N, C-alpha and C positions, 0 to 999 in steps of 0.2 A: 853338423859334421865338416871338418874342413877337407876340402877337394884335395885329392893327392896329387903331388908335382909329377910333370912328363920325366922329370929325373928318376923317378922311381921305375921306369921302364928300360928295359936293355936296348937303347938306342945309341947309334954313333955320337960322338961329341959334336959333330958338323950339323947334324940334324936337330940335336938339342938347343945349340947355338941359334939355329936358324929358327926353331920356335919360339925360343925367348925374344928374339928381334921381331918377330910377327905378334908378338903378345900373348902367345900361348904359354902362360905361366902355370896354371892348374887345369887339371882335366875336369870337364863337365861329367855329369853321372853317366853318360851313354858311353863316353871315352873310357871312363875308368872301367866299366863293366866290360866293354868289347875288347879294347886295345889288348889286354894281355893273352886273352885266347887267340885273337886274330893273328897276333905277332908269332905264334907257334905254329902258322899254317893250317889252323882249323877252320872249317866252314862255320858261320854264325847266321843265325835268322834273329835279327835285333827289331825291337820296336823304338821307334824313334821320330819324332815331329821334324820338320823343317825349324831351323833355329835351335836346335838342342846339342849342335857341335857333332852332327852324326858325319858329316864330309869328313873332317879330319880322321874319325872313327875307322873309315874305310880306305882313306888316302895313305895315311901313315903306314898300315901293313902292304898295302899295294905299292908302295915305294921301296919297302925292304925286299920284295921279290924282284924288282926291277934293275936290269944292267944296261945302262945307257949306252954301252960301247957295243952292244949286240943289235943287229938289225932286226927287223920285224915288229909287228904289234904285240907287246907282252901283257897288255892288260886293256879290258873292255869295260866301262862303265856305261849300263843304260839308264836313261831317265826318260820320265813322261814327257817333259815339255822343252821347249828351246831355252825359256828362260833358266831352268834348273840346268840344263847342259851348260849354258853360258857361266853361270854361277861356280859349278863344279869344276869347268876348266881353269877358270880364274885361280880357284883356291888352290887346285892341284899344282899349278904353275908356281905359286908362292912357296908352298910347302916343298917343292921339288928342287928349290934353289941349292940346296946344300949338294945336290948330286951333279949339277951341272949338265947342260945341253939335253936336257929331257924334253922330248919333242911330243907336245899333247895337241890332239886335232879333234876341235868339236864338229860334229856332224849332226845337222838338224834340218828339218823342213822349212822352207821360206829363205833359204839361202841359195845363191846361184850354184850349180852342181858345179859349174867350171872352176870357180874360185875353190870349192871344196877338194876336186880333182888335182889342182895345182898344189895346194897345202900337202896332200897325200904324197904327191910326187918326191917333195921333200923329206918323207919319212914319218914315222909315227910310232913312237914309244907306246902310248896311250891313246885310246880312241875313248871319246865320251859323245855318246849320241842316243838320238831317239830311236825306237825301234823301227819306226817306218823307213826312216832314212839310212839306218845301217842295212836293213834289208835292200833299199836301192842299190847301195854302193856294192853288196854282196853279188845281186844279180849281173852288174856291170862289171864285175871283177877287179874293181879299184881298190879293193882292200881284201885280206886275207887274214884269217884267225886262227891259223894253223899253228902260230907260236904263243897263242895267248896262256898265260899262267894264271892270271886273278880275273875273275868275273864278278862285276859288282851289279846288283839290281837295286837301284834306289828309287824308293817311293814305288815299292812294287805294288802295292793295292791299287794304287791310281794308273799304273800301266794297265793294270788287269781291268780296272773300270772303264778306260778308254778304249777296250778291245784289243790290245796288243798281245793276248796270249798266243794266237798264231804264230805273229812274228818272232815273239821271243823264243819259243819252241824252235823254230826253223834255224834262228840264230845260233843258238845253244848246241844244235846238233852239228855244227861246223867247228865247235870249240873242244880241244883236247879234253877226255874226261879226267886226265890227272891235272887237275887246277884246284885253286881255292875259290868258293863262291860265297861272296858276302852278300846277304839278302837284308834289306832294311825295308819296314813297312809301318805306317802309323797305326794300323789296324791288322788283327789276325783272324779275318774270315775264313771260311772253309777252304775257299780256291787257293788262298796263300800257303797254307798248310800242304795243300796238295802239290803246288808248284815247288814248295822245299823238299818233300819227299822224292819227287820225280828227279831233280837237277842237284840236290846236295847229299853229302856223303857224313852222316852222323853229326849233323849241325849242332852247335851248342847254342841253347835260347838265351837271349840277353833281354830282358823286358825291365825297362824304366817306368814305373806308374806315374803317370802326371797327375797332380792333385791341386785343381784350381783353387782348393780352398787355403792351400800352403803358398800360393804364389802373390805378386805384388798387383794382383788386378783386382781393382774395384768393380763388382759387378751390381747392376740393377737392372730391374724390368720397370718400364714406364707405361702405364696403361693411355692408350692414345688409338682412338677408332679410326678404321681404315679411310674413311671418306675425308679425314682431316690429316691424314698422316704425312702427306708431302709437306704442307705447311708447318706441321709439327716437328718434323725432321730439321727443317731450315731453322725453325725457332730454337731447337735444341742445340744445333750446331752454332747458331749465333752466341746463345748463353753461355756455353761451354768454352768456346773458342779453343779447340784442340791444334795444337802445332801441325798435326796430320791425323788424318782419320780415314779408315775404310769403313764403307757402307755396304754392308753384304745384303743381296737380295735373293731370293729364291728363284726367280727366272729371270731372262734376259728381257722380256717385256718390261718387268718391273724396274729393272736396271736402266733400261733407256729412259724410261719415264722419269724416274728419279733425277737422272743425270741431266736432263733437259729442264726440270723444274728449278734445280739449283742454279744451272746456267743461266736462267733467264732472270734469276733474282741476283745476279753478279757474282755468284760464287767461283772460286779457283777449282773448277772440278773435272775430271777426266772419267772415262767409263772402260771397263774392260769386260767383254762378254764375247760369247761364242762366235758371232756374226764378224768379227773384226779380222782382218789379215795380220798374219804374223809381224810384219814390220811396224804396223800400226800399234799393235800390242808392246812390242818392244819400246816404242818411243814412249808410249804412255807410262809404262813403267820408270823408264829413265827419268822422266819428269818427276814423277812421284819421289823416287829415291833422291834426286836432286832438289827437291822442296820448291820447284816451280810449278807444282799443284798442290794445293793443301786437302782436296778431299777426293778419294778414288770410290768409286762406285763399280761394284763387281759381282758377279756370280761366282759360286764356288768352284764350277769347271775351269772359269777363266783365271783363277788366283791360284791355281794348282802351282805348288813350286814357289810361291810368292814369299820373298823374306826380306822385310825393310827393317833397317836399323832405327830401333828408338821410336816405335809408332806409338802415338799419344793415345789414339782410342779406336776402338771396334765397335761398330753401331750394325745392329740388326735390325734393318728396316722391317723385317717380318720374322716371326718365331721359326728357326730352322725346323726341318722336318723331322731331325731326330737329334738326340743328345751328343753322339759323336761328333754330329757336323758342329754342333755349338761349342764344343770343348776346342775341337780344331780352329774354328773362327776365333774364338777369343784368346787362344795362346799365341797368336801373332803379335799381341801386345806385351807389356810388362817382362820384358825378356832382358838377359843380361844385367840383370841388378837393377834395372829401370822399372817404374811404376807405369801404370796404364790402367786404362777403364774401359769397361764392356757394357755397352746400354743395349737393351733389347725391347723393341716397340711392340707392344702387345694389346689386342682389344679386350675388352670387359670380358668377353664370353670365352676367352682363352685362359681364365685363371687357372684352369684345371692343368694347362700346360706348365704354368708357372710352379704350381705344387708338385709337378712330377719333376721338373727341373730341379727344384730344391731336393728332392728326394735322392735324384740320381746324383748331385753334388755333395749332397751330405753337409751343405751350409745352409745358413737363412738369407737367400739372396733377396735383398729388399726392393719392394714395390712401392711405385708413387704416381700420381696422377701428373699428365702432362702441364707443364708451366708454359703458356703461350706468351710470345712477345707479338706486340702489336706491329703492323707494317712499317710504321714510322720509326720504331726503334730497333727493327732488325738490321743487323750488320753483317754484311756477308764475309766469308774469309777469303782473303785475297792474298796471293803468294807475293813475297819480295824478292823472288827470284825468277830468273827465265834461263830455260836450258836452249844451247845452240847444238846442232849436230854438224860433225865433220865427217867428209866423205872420205875417209881415209882412218887406218888403225894400225894395231900391232904388226900385222904382215906388211905394212908400208914403212914398218921401222919407226913408227910415230911413237912418242911416249908422253906421259903428261907434263914432264917438264918442259918439253918443246911446244905445248899449247900455252902453258903458263907464261913461258917468255914471249911468245908472239903477242900476248895479250898485256904483258906489263913491262915490255921493253920501253926503248927509248919514248918519252911522251905518252906512254902507255895508262891502262888501268891502274889504280893502286892493287897490290898485291890482295888487300882484306876484301875487295869486292868482288874477286873471284872464288866461288866456292867448290862443290865436288866436280872432280874430272874422272871421267871412266873410259878406258882404252881397250876396245875388244878387237876381235880379228880385223875386221875391214870397216870398222866405224869408230868414232870417238864422241864423248858428249862432255860439254863443260857448262855449269851454271854459273851465271853472273848475276849482281845486283839488277834489278828491273830497270833502275834508273840509267845504269850504263848498258844496257843491252843492245842498243842502236849502235854505240860507239864499238862495243865489242865485236858487233857483227861486221861493222867497216873495216876493223883491224884485220879480221881473220879473213875477210873476202878479198881485201886489196892487197895484202902483205903474204909474202911467202913464209911457210912453215917449213925448215929444214930444207930451204931452197926449191920448195915447190909450192904452187897454189892448189888448193883444194876446194871443192863445192861446199858451202856453208850453208846450213837451214836454221832457222829461227822457231824452235819448236813450240814456244810458249811457255 
């Protein structure tokens, strides 16, 4: 069935033009299901995964209720992680361009409180934050929620899993009852239903069933005993050679072990687990998004809110603890019309789990025995990009074009050797070809960008 266009919605011409410019030509299933109801001002409780287009499904109605000329915070979006806050803030700013001068302030842990206070003093129409940091600002009286008209609970199930129920309850107590509440959750456990009953008014349920059988994901189980699994994983990656892959582990102990093994074999690999500082997590994610890291080894908790464009493969180093986790993991590949593959390593005595998976998925996921590569023929995955970090960002009036110009100006790098550029509030990241890394570092370190010198870091 053909996806309906955004022009079917009763949106201002300027908003439709902005959507088209951003590449929003047709609605995703969650957008088509949620937007008509949400634009009428009704509360919704929607089931949606990361990467389904859910951000636009709540941002577009949020913007409809926003008045850029009015003072005070008019909308609050609560997210479980720093990474998701940044993603939502960036998308919100893009979608709000048609209104002009909409002030979006992300608030999350791991960022200097003083920098956040400075941003808040300049005003905020929309706050995007983690429950813990929003609570911190409320206690310090640096924010007020008395004018909030729209409340968004994004990935609500994960916020509850992380123990944020108390914070969410206290935050909502300070928001006017006459508001629109948009709740998005990947799953619908009992505590989500109770949350909805407590804080929403007659919500309309929107549920888009995800069916792995109808996706572009090539799924497979590979039998590999635990004692040889580290070498088996390396052999698998060497043989398949994905452009990018996430290796999921059930525990952070396993994640650390897998990371070290692949690193020792010469793989371009990074780890993402709960023992890491927020700043380190952000840098790892930037490297992976910028293709300066080919393999990301992650736990489920650390990967919350992670959305990677055109992810080639998902590999489960161990059989996930439940099928909901399995579906959530593999759903990170094969998105936006792209194909991908998902491979799960399992021991021979775990064949009952494979049978259970086939029954749950209602498809015949094939299984095969591991094909081993000998040590001499093992070819590690190596990145051809390197990411550089710049200690300045959007709040310093830095733009992607400024960074590109500094790198490619007189006697500089060829434009084709510069890859992805991301500018967030107080930092910026740029990827360049590995062979040009030292030259790029020297240009950015020795020359001024917009008349100023900034600290540069080579992240790898």
